[in-house]
C-alpha positions, 0 to 999 in steps of 0.5 A: 249808145255812144258812137264809135269815134275812130275813123275807118283809116285808123282801123285800116292803118292808113293815113288821110290827106287834105280832101278837096271833096271833104272840104266841099262836102262841108259847104254843101252840107251847109246849103242843104241841111238835114235835120238830126245829121249830127255829123258828115256821115249822117248827112251822107247817109241821108243823101244816099237814102234820098237817092235810092239806097234804102237798105240802110238808114239812120235813127232818127232818119231825115225829115220828109222835107230834106232836100238833098243837093241835086246830082249836078251839085253832088254826083253819085260817084262823088257821093259814093267816093265820099262815103268810102273815105278813110277820113269817115267815122268807122261805121261799116254799115254806111258802106253799104249805101255806097255798095247799093248805088254802085249795084244799082248801076247809078254810077259811071265806072270810069268817073268813079275810079278817077274820083276815087283815085283822086280822093284816095278812097280806092283801098275801101272801094276795091275792097267793096268791089272784091266782096260784091263780085263774090256775089255777082261775078258779071256785074259790070261796074264791080268787075271794072272796079276789081280789074282796074284796082287789082294791084292794091293790097288787101286791107289789114282789118276786114272791111265788110263781109259780102253777105252784107251787100247781098240778100239771100234768095230762099228755096221753094220752101222759103228755108235755105238760100239757094243763091245770093243777089246784091242789094240794088 
């Protein structure tokens, strides 16, 4: 399978800026290498998997001896924002890993918002929040993001559908979904 070489920014029709976080990530990636990670997006997914975002993995997965950076080196908020950057290759499944970290409440909403604004990934983050709130309107962090970034427009191309961030809860027969819950 040939990897998609277009970026999320190209699909959304937005420009990208010189990202201090992205420059720092390149250095951290060299310091904490992951076998088989051919690009930054692969490495970010390996780090997210190591931090408990199990719903999406890459193939082949990182070796069992992969030692991800500690949160003091790369916080969960920075990891989520890095995954949501429009600079990234257009791999919507990666966004599911970022959403899982937020849904698990492994991030501080205020820090996440500030980092997202600084790195200009708020358009992607708010769209994830809009989809997550569709499933769980009472989730504190997702609601905070939706409220804080409510003035941003909806992207011209859908980023991800809410069913990609949730799993169905089947009825007593195990057949039909009676409700949905966020993957956490």
